[in-house]
Phi, psi and omega in degrees: 000153182247151179284116182285348180260079177271096189291153186285143175292163182309320184296330178290317181299318180289325184288338186300330177252356175037165178290112176061020179241118179299142182306320185299343180270348182269160179268121178269163179281132175224138179218133184218140176204163179248144170238126179287131179257309180234138170217097184305338179278354181243100182292348179286341180264119177292126183287142171240145173281161176301321180297316178298315179299313180301312180301322178294318179294321177293318179299325177300326178281321185279328181225064188294341179295341174289339188246333188246109187301317187269006180274123181278320181200161176221125175248127176278118183268328182208143181217136169221185179295335186239355185221140167235135167250131187229158170238119184250135180243122175243094185061237180273350182271130175243132181236135174254138176218174179228135181241130180246136180246134167244109192314127176063013185227309191210142171236124182238122177261136177225123175254120175283153177303132181207120180057238181275001186257127177280158176298142181206159176217154173226126177240128177248118184240128176279129178239140178223082184296331175220155179305129178090343180261112181245143175223159167239126175264123178255125180234120179250139174216142173209176186276353181289137180296145180260017178228170176075213187294340182272353183300317180294318178299319179295325176299318177297315180297319178302316179297317179295320178299314181300313180298320179296319181291322175298318176297321178301312181292322177300317179294319177299316178299318180296315179297321178295318180297329178278357180081013183275354179241015184091170181259145180304312184294333179286343188246356181290144182273000000 
């Protein structure tokens, strides 16, 4: 598994406000992709219910050490039906983030700028263009410029994000197969 939190180098943090250039005028890094979850026409893909997928995405926020290899610990600081505030520890680095849930639809992670870390977000959205066809859209955004010297670094991060997201879905499938996310037949509408 790959660490989805590839923090920005110092130059990105400094570049976000650039010399005399307001951040809003600069181009931030954005990366978006889809991962197919269900395709009823492809018997090679084990079907997941929307509920199983949702439970897996929520579990990724509530118990991220199951999904993120380099994460040492996660403490839930605040919890409501729609929000989690967390403190994540990666070795000596501690990151605070906030996770917002829109039931059965979207999980959005937001890291506020803190110390050497620039503000960043990850949004996971469940899409169902046709009945039975499920996808998850992963959208990453951060304050690091997507041009100039950071462009090559951002290409590496995009690749790491994609691999991490594939691992997330693989872990959700494994948890579902173990019965830890409920059974497909129990959740079909």
